[in-house]
C-alpha positions, 0 to 999 in steps of 0.5 A, a space after each residue: 763368798 769365802 766358803 766356796 773355793 773359786 778356781 778362775 776368779 777372785 770375787 774380792 777383787 771386784 768387791 774391793 773395787 765395788 765397795 758394796 754388795 749392790 754395786 758388786 752384783 750390778 758390775 757382775 751382771 754387767 760382765 755377764 751381759 757384755 763379756 759373751 759378745 766380746 768373746 764371740 768377736 774375739 773368736 770371729 777375729 781368730 777365725 778371720 786371722 784379723 790381728 787388729 780385731 784380736 788385739 782390740 777384743 783381747 784388750 777389752 775382754 782382758 780389762 773386764 776380766 781383771 775387774 772381776 779378778 779372773 787372773 788366769 783369763 786376763 793373762 791368757 788374753 794378754 798373751 793373745 793381745 801381745 801376739 796379735 800386736 806382733 802379727 801372729 796368732 797363738 793357734 795352740 792356745 786358742 782352744 784353751 780360751 773357751 773352757 776358761 771363759 766358760 768357767 769364769 762365766 759360771 763362777 761370776 754367776 756363782 759369786 752373784 748367788 753367794 753375794 745375795 743375802 739369804 732370806 
């Protein structure tokens, strides 16, 4: 995994937590399976200006992002969570989340490819 330069994740964070390649791959797949639904709920909460749902979705996705070493995404989600707890939304920053989330998804997928031993 060291030859590829990741921009939005640090796969070593998850590898250290996982302890082995198999668990790393399983947890990465779990992220890829569940994160899009959480992100969709977050976008819906933004559209409804539902601050409780923004808080909950941001918090849940932030935890998953931290596990895979997505520091930038985690920090942005923390900002949204904190703002929603105060009863406001960070309108300008919402547009930045989708491309950042997409990059994280691509890099997690790439980290799985790089973690699988070549035959």
